[in-house]
SETILO-473659 format. One record per residue: x, y, z of N, C-alpha, C in turn; residue in three letters. Coordinates in steps of 0.05 Angstrom, whole numbers, plus 32768, in hexadecimal, padded with zeros to 4 digits. Last residue first. Layout:
! SETILO-473659
XYZXYZXYZALA
...
! end
This chain:
! SETILO-473659
87AE87E1882F87B487E1884C87B887FD8856PHE
879887B787FA879887D18807879E87CF8825GLU
87B1879587C387AB879287E087AE87AE87EDTYR
879E877C878287AA8790879487A1878B87B1SER
87AB875A8746879F8759876087AD876D8772LEU
879F875986FE87AE87588716879D8758872FGLY
87AD875C86B8879B875386CE87AB875186E7LEU
87B58784867C87BE8779869687A8877186A8GLY
87CE8795863D87B7878B864C87C1877D8666PHE
87E787C6861287ED87B4862987D387AE8638ARG
880187DB85D687E887D385E387EF87BF85F9ASP
8822880D85B2882587F985C7880987F485D3ILE
8841882485788827881F8585882B88088599SER
886A885385598868883D856D884D883C8579LEU
888C8862852388728867852E886B884F853FARG
88D28870853188BD8861852488A2886B852FTHR
88ED8898854C88FB888B853588E888798525PRO
88AE88B1855988CA88B4855E88DA88A98547GLY
886F88AF857A887E88B48562889B88BA856ALYS
883B8886859788548896859988618899857DLEU
880A887285BC880D887B85A08824888F859FALA
87F9883F85E9880C885485E2880A885985C4HIS
87C98827861687D0882A85FA87E3884385F6HIS
87B487F8864587C58810864087CD88118623LYS
878887DE8674878E87DF8657879D87FA8653TYR
877F87B486AC878D87CB86A0878F87C88682LEU
875C87A186E7875F879E86CA876C87B786BFPHE
875B878087268761879787158764878F86F8GLN
873B8772876587458769874B874787818738PHE
874F877B87A9873F87838792874C87788779SER
874E877487F18756876C87D68743877687C1PHE
873B878188248750879288188757878B87FCPRO
86F2877D882A870E87768830872287878821GLY
86C2877387F686C9877B881186E687728816THR
86CC878187B986B4877C87C886B9878587E5LYS
86E387A1877D86E7879A879986CC879587A6LYS
870787AE874386EE87A2874E86F38798876ALEU
871E87E08719872487D18732870987C8873DSER
873A87F386DB872387EC86EB872B87DB8702ALA
8752882186AB8758881186C3873D880B86D1PHE
8770883686708757882E867D875D881B8693LEU
8795886886508794885386648778884F866ELEU
87BF887F861C87A3887C862687A388658639PHE
87F088AE860B87EA8894861787CE88948621ARG
881788CE85D7880388CD85EC87FE88B085F5ASN
885A88E685C9883F88E085C1882C88DF85D9GLY
889D88D285B7888A88E485C4886E88DF85B9LYS
88DF88B785BA88C288B485B488B288C985C3PHE
891F88C3859F890B88C885B488EF88C385AALYS
894588C08579893B88A68583892688AA8599ASP
895788F2856C894688E58559893B88CB8562GLY
897B88FD85968961890B8596894D88FD8583SER
899F88CA85B6899988D9859D897D88E4859ELYS
89A788AA85E189B088C685E389AA88D685CAGLY
8996887785E789AA887C85D389B6889885D5THR
896C8877860B8986886F8615899D88728601SER
894588B38605894C889985FB896888928606SER
890F88D98621892B88D38620893088B78616LYS
88E1890F862C88E788F58621890588F2861ETHR
88A98932864588C6892E864688CC8912863CLEU
8874892F86388880894A8639889E8949863AVAL
883D890A861D8859890B8624886489288624SER
87FE89078639880E89128623882B8914862CGLN
87C888DA864887E288E6864F87F088F08636SER
878988CD8662879888D3864A87B188E38652LEU
8760889C8683877288B38683878088B58668SER
872D888186AB8736888786908749889E8691LEU
871A885186DB8729886986D58730886A86B7LYS
86ED8836870D86F7883786F18705885286ECSER
86DB880A873D86E88824873A86F58824871EASN
86A587E9875886B687EC874086C18808873FLEU
869087BE878A869787D9878386AB87D9876CASN
865C879487A3867387978791867787B5878BLEU
8630878887C38647879587CF865F879887BDGLY
8604877587AB8616876187B5862F876D87C1GLY
85FD87A4877785F08792878A8604877D8793LEU
863187D68772861F87C28767861287B2877EPHE
864B88168764864488028778862E87F0876DSER
8683883787468668882B874486648818875BPHE
86A98872873886A4885B8749868788528746SER
86D5888D870A86B9888A871286B688708722LYS
870388BE86F186FD88A586FE86E088A58708SER
872B88DA86BF871188DA86CC870D88BF86D8LEU
8769890086B3875788E986B3873D88EE86C2GLY
87A789138698878D891C86A2877A8904869FALA
87EE891B869C87D7890A869A87BE891886A5THR
882B8923867C88168931868B87FC89228686ILE
886488F68680884A88FF8674883C89128688TYR
88A388E1866B889488EE8680887B88FA8673THR
88C988A8865888B588BC865188A788C7866ALEU
88FF8888864088F58894865888E288AA8651ASN
8913884B862389068865861F88FA886E8639ASN
894A8822860F8936882A8623892C8846861DTHR
895487F285DC895A880B85E88944881285FBARG
897287B885BD895D87C685CC896787E085D6THR
8981879E857A898987A88595897087B585A2GLN
8997877485488980877E8556898887868572LEU
89C3877F851289BF8775852D89A88783853AGLU
89AE877084CD89BB878084E289B3877684FDSER
8991875284A789AB874884B089B8875884C6GLY
8972878984898974876C848B899087638492PRO
897787C084B7897687B7849B897A8799849DVAL
896087EE84E8896587D384DF896487D084C1LEU
8955881D85008970881B84F48974880084E7GLU
8923881985168927882D85018941882A84F3ALA
892A87F3853F891D87EB8526892187FF850FTHR
894387E68570894F87F9855D894487F48540ASN
890B87E0859E892187D5858E892C87EC857BTYR
88FB87F485E288F587EF85C6890E87E585B8THR
88E487F6862688F887EF861288EC87EC85F7SER
88D4882A865688CF8811864888E3880D8632PHE
88C0884F868C88D78846867E88D1882B8671ARG
88978888869D889A886C869488B588688688GLU
886E88B286C5888988AC86BB888B888E86B4TYR
883C88E586CB884488C986C8886088C786BDASP
881A891586F28832890E86E2883688F086E2VAL
87D6892E86EF87F1892B86FC8806892386E8GLY
8792892A870387A6893386F187C1893186FFTHR
874C89178706876889178710877B891F86FBTYR
87098918871D871D892087098738891E8716LEU
86D488EB872C86EB88FB873586FC8902871CSER
869388D6873F86A588E0872A86BB88F08737PHE
866D88C68765868588B68762869888C0874DGLY
864288E68770863C88CD8762865688BE875AASN
865089168785864B89018798864588E6878BGLU
868889338760866B892E8765866889178779ALA
86BE8938875C86AE894E87528690894A8757ILE
86FB8931877D86E08926877986CD893C8772ARG
873A8935876287248946876C870989388767GLN
877E8926876A8763891D8764874F892F8771GLN
87BE8926874E87AC8935875F8790892E8757PHE
87F088F3874987D88900874087CB89108756TYR
882988D68730882088E68746880888F6873CLEU
884B8898871F883988AE871A883388BD8734ASN
8878886C86FB886D88788714885B888F870CMET
8897882F86E28889884886DF887F885286FAGLY
88BF880086BC88B5880C86D588A7882686CFTYR
88D787C386A188C887DC869D88BF87E686B8GLU
891687A4869688FE87A786A688F187C2869FASN
892C87948653893087A1866D891587A3867BSER
892B875686318920877186348924877B8650ILE
894D872A8605894887338620893F87508620SER
892E870885D08940871D85D88939872785F4ILE
892D86C685B4892186DB85C3893686EE85CELYS
893E86B48571894386B2858E893686CA859CSER
892D86C88540892686AD8548892986A98566GLU
89158704852B892786F8853E891D86DC8545SER
8915872E84F4890987178500891E870B8513ASN
890C876884CE8919875B84E48908874484EEALA
88F1878084A5890E878484A5891B877684BCVAL
88BC877084AB88C8876E849188E687708491GLN
88B7874984E988B0875E84D788BF875B84BCGLY
88BE873B852F88B98732851388AF87498502GLU
88DE8725856A88D5873B855988D18730853DILE
88D7870F85AF88E1870C859488D487228583ASN
88ED871485F488DB871A85DE88E8871385C3SER
88EC8700863888FA8703861F88E787048608SER
88C08725866588CC870C865B88DA87128640VAL
88C88757869588C08750867A88CE87378671LEU
88AF876E86D188C2875B86C588B8875286AALYS
88A187AF86E68898879886D688B0878886CCSER
888E87D7871B88A587CB870D889C87B28700LEU
886F8815872F886E87F98728888887F1871ATYR
88508843875C8868883A874E8865881D8747PHE
8826887C876B882B886087698845885B8759SER
87F988AA878C881388A4878088178886877FALA
87CB88DF879687D088C2879187EB88BE8783ALA
87A8890B87BF87C0890687AF87C488E887ADLEU
8766892987C1877A891687C98792891687B6SER
8727894687D48741894887C78755893487D2GLN
86FA894887F286F7894287D68711894287C7ARG
870B8950882786F5893E882286F389358805GLU
87538952881F873A895C8829872489488822GLN
877C892A881787838946881F876A8953882DMET
878F88EA881C877688FB881C877D89168828LYS
87B988C887F487B988DA880B87A188EC8808PHE
87C8888887E287B5889D87DD87B388AE87F6LEU
87FD886287C387F0886E87DA87DD888387D1THR
881C882487AD8811883E87A98804884887C3GLY
884487F58788883B880087A18830881C879DVAL
884D87B88761884B87D58765884187DC8781GLY
8864878B8730885F8791874C885F87AF8750LEU
8857875D86FE885A877A87048852877E8721SER
8866872586DB8867873186F6886B874F86F5VAL
8865871886A68858870686B98855871286D5PRO
885E873F866F88688741868B8858872E869DSER
88738741862B886187388640886E873A865BASN
887A875C85F28887875F860B887387598622GLN
8883874F85AE8873874A85C58884874D85DEILE
88828773856F888F87648584887C8761859CSER
88888784852A8878877E85418888876E8555LYS
888E87B484F8889C87A18509888D879D8523ILE
888287C984B7887787C484D1888787AE84DFTHR
889587FE848D889987E28494889087DF84B1GLN
889788328479887D8825847C888088078480ASN
88C8884A847E88C2883D846588A9882D8465GLY
88C9885A84B288C5886F849E88BF88638483ALA
88A5882484D488BC883484CD88B5884984B8THR
887C8816850A887C881B84ED8893882D84E6GLN
887287E4853B888187FC8532888087FD8513GLU
885087CB8572885087CD8555885E87E7854DSER
884B879F85A9885887B7859E885787B5857FPHE
8824878A85DE8828878785C1883387A185B6HIS
88268768861B882D8780860D8832877B85EFGLY
8801875186528809874B8637880E87658628LEU
880D87478699880387568682880F874C8668SER
87FC874486DE8808873786C787FC874386AEALA
88078763871D87F9876287038809875286EFMET
87FC8776876188098764874E87F987648734TYR
880487AB879187F6879C877D8808878B876CPHE
87F387CF87CD880787C187BD87F787B187A8ILE
87E0880D87EC87DA87F487DE87F287E987D0PHE
87C3883A881C87DA882E880E87D288148801ASN
87A88875882D87A0885A882587B7884F8814LYS
87AA88A6886187B88897884C87AA887C8847PHE
879388BC888B878F88CB8872879B88BC885BGLN
8773889188BA878B889988AC878388A88892SER
8752889988F6874E889588D9876688A188CAGLU
875888A7892B8769889189218766888D8903THR
873788D38935875388D3893F876488BE8932GLU
870688C88920871588DE8914873288DE891DGLN
86E78891891086F9889A8925870C88AF891AASN
86A5889088FC86C1889388F486D1889E890CLYS
866A886E88EE867B887989028698887A88F7GLN
8631887C88C7864B886E88C9865D887D88DCPRO
85F4888988ED8608888F88D88622888088DCPRO
85BD886088F985D6886A890585EA887088EEGLN
8579886E88F58591886488E785AA887188F3ILE
854E8885890B8557886D891885708862890BSER
854288AF88EA854C88B689048556889D8913LEU
852A889A88BD854788A088BC855288A688D8LEU
84F4889988C58503888188CA8521888588CAGLU
84E188CA88B484E788C788D084F788AE88D6ALA
84D288C6887F84ED88CF888584F588CC88A2GLY
84A688B7886484AE88A6887A84CB88AD8882TYR
846D88DD884B848A88D98850848F88C38866PRO
845D88B48811847088BF8825846088D28837GLY
843F887887FE843C889588018450889E8816SER
8454884887CD8451885187E9844E886F87EALEU
845F883E87998448883087A48444883687C2PHE
848D885A878C847488638781845B8856878DPRO
84B6886587C784AE885587B08493885E87A6PRO
84D9889E87DB84C0889087DD84B9888087C5TYR
850588C087D9850888A787E784EF889587E6PRO
852B88E687AE851088DF87B5850E88C387C0TYR
856B88F387CF855A88EF87B8853E88E687C1THR
857F88F88802858A890A87EE8579890987D4LEU
856588F78843856388EC8827856D89018813TYR
859188F6887C857C8902886C857D88F58850PHE
85AA88F488C085A588E788A6858F88F68897PRO
85DA891B88E085BD891788DD85B7890B88C2THR
860F892788EA8607890B88E585E9890688E6LYS
860489628913861589518902860C89348901PRO
85C58982891385D98974892285EA8964890FALA
85B489C188F885B689A488F485CC89988905LEU
859589F388F485A489E9890C85A589CB890BASN
857989FC88C7858E8A0F88CD859F8A0688E5LYS
855189D988C2856789D588B0857E89E988B5TRP
852889BC88EC853889D588EB855189D088DBASP
8510898B88E384FF89A288E7850E89BC88E5HIS
8511894F88C38523896688C98512897F88CBILE
84EA892D88B384F4892988CE8507893F88D6HIS
84E08936887E84CF8944889184D8894088AEPRO
84FE893388498509892E886484F9893D8879ASN
84E98941881984F08925881D84F9891F883ATRP
84E28979881F84CA8968881C84D1894B8822LYS
8517898B88228505898F883984EC897E8838THR
8527897C87EE85358971880685238974881FLEU
8507899C87CD8503897F87CE8510897287E6ASP
851C89CF87D8850089C987DD84FB89AB87DFARG
855089C887C5854C89CD87E2852F89C787E9LYS
854689C2878E855389AC879D854E89B087BBPHE
853389F58782852289DE877F852C89C6878EASP
85618A13878E85498A18879D85368A00879BASP
85888A078768858C89FD878485728A008794VAL
858E89FB872B85788A05873B857989FA8757ASN
85AE89E8870485BB89F9871885A68A06872BASN
859089AA86FC85A189BE86F085B089CE8705GLY
857189828712856C899D871B857C89B3870BTYR
8580895286F78564895786FE855F89758703LYS
85B7895486F185A7894C86DA8589895186DESER
85CB895E872385C98975871085B8896E86F8ILE
85D58941874F85B98940874485B58955872FVAL
8608894B875D8601892F875A85E5892C874FSER
860B8983876486188977874C8610895A8748PRO
85EF898A879685E28991877D85F089858765LEU
8608898187C685FF896A87B885F28970879DTYR
861789B587D8862A89A087D88622898987C5ARG
85E789D387D685FD89DA87C4861289C487C2LYS
85CA89B887FE85C089B987E385D689C087CFALA
85E989C1882C85E589A6882285DC89A68805ILE
85E689F98831860089EC882E85FD89D08822VAL
85AE8A00883885BC8A0D882285D689FF881CGLU
85A589E58868859789DC885085A689E78837LEU
85E589DE888885CA89E9888685BE89DF886CTHR
861B89C688B0860989C4889985EF89D3889DASP
863D89C488DC863989DE88CF862789DD88B7GLY
8652898288D18652899988E3865089B388D3LYS
8626895F88A38640896588AF863E897E88C1GLU
85F4892C889A85FD8948889C8618894988A9THR
85F388F6886C85F4890088888600891C8889TYR
85C688D4883E85DF88E2884485DD88EC8861ARG
85A988A3881585AB88AF882F85C688BC8833ILE
857E889787E28599889E87E7859B88AE8801THR
8554887487C58558887987E28575887E87E7ARG
85528873878D85398876879C853E887D87B9SER
8584886B8776857888868774856188898788GLN
859988398773859F8848878B85908863878CSER
858B8822874385898812875B858A88238774GLN
85958849871E857A8840872085768830873ASER
85CD884D872185BD8863872B85A0885A872FGLN
85DD881C870B85E48822872785D388388732SER
85C9882186D785BF880B86E985C488128706GLN
85E7884C86C685CA884E86C685BE883986D9ALA
861B883786C98614884E86DA85F6885186DCGLN
8619880F86A3861D880886BF8615881E86D1VAL
86118830867585FE881C867D86008814869ASER
8640884E86758626885C8677861088488680MET
86668825866E866788368686864C8843868AVAL
86578813863A86568801865186558811866BALA
86608840861B86458836861D864288248635LEU
86988843862286878859862A866B8850862ELEU
86A98814860A86AE88188627869C882E8632LEU
8699881D85D5868E880685E48691880A8602SER
86B9884985C9869C884C85C8868E883685D8VAL
86EB883185CD86E5884785DE86C6884B85E0PHE
86E9880A85A586ED880285C186E5881885D4LEU
86E38829857786CE8817857F86D0880F859CGLN
87148843857986FC8853857A86E488428583LYS
87368818857487368827858D871E88398590PHE
872A8808853F872687F68555872488058570PHE
873C88348521871F882E85228718881B8539HIS
8772882F852A876588468534874788428536GLU
877C87FF850E87808800852B877188188538MET
! end
């Protein structure tokens, strides 16, 4: 299983790098930005240098020299009017001679109503998921179960604090269908009722570059059910118990734009448990460990987006517990 996750991670990393390369190759030739109030050549160069660091490193003077060369329509970089368009990257195709920066003067920058634009973006979502649980006892016996959720409903919000900083929070509740269990020490012919699963999170997000990368960190909380597998002997009664885990989470997100107006928002995060509780009240029944999460959201125009989720738990407690959950869903932004 460990080898499988290593292969999965490498495959995902290669796929992300491939998509990023294609996205950059399509947009690198003509990237247009707009000045803000108080901007100068120095301010602009320092703001956007992280997005072109692969070319310039930390050499802001070379970047400033290219900005002035690519934008001959700007004569005074010390007195820039707000919303003046300019080329951020080399704008001239190899079969044309520049400059043609003056055409930018006819482009109207995107209009924003500062009085009515909300700092909040809210959303609701639906998801269906498949959950595979595998537990290994102290005697190296493996017990497997399935916890599928036909309905998960959630709500969330994003609060924009500053241009590059925001707070995000969400809550979900999952209805789990009755499950069965199989293994060396336990088999259930009849399905066993499972309590609802729920979770919530609160993240601080920091955009680190103009190319769509963001870092985020915060707190996650989950409640899910497991069985009393560590206590089972042949013929004993099978029971469920609930587990409450609080995690510290760190993650990276990246946005991609494709031809046809498609936008992909992807997230990778790793969580480490810091607080844990079992419904039995026994310290030996507590699980602790880490969680890996991959999330992707695909959106074109309008408020709807399609979502994919993969979540893996690697926990230790009364047993060694591994959980894999795959989900597909739909969200609505308002």
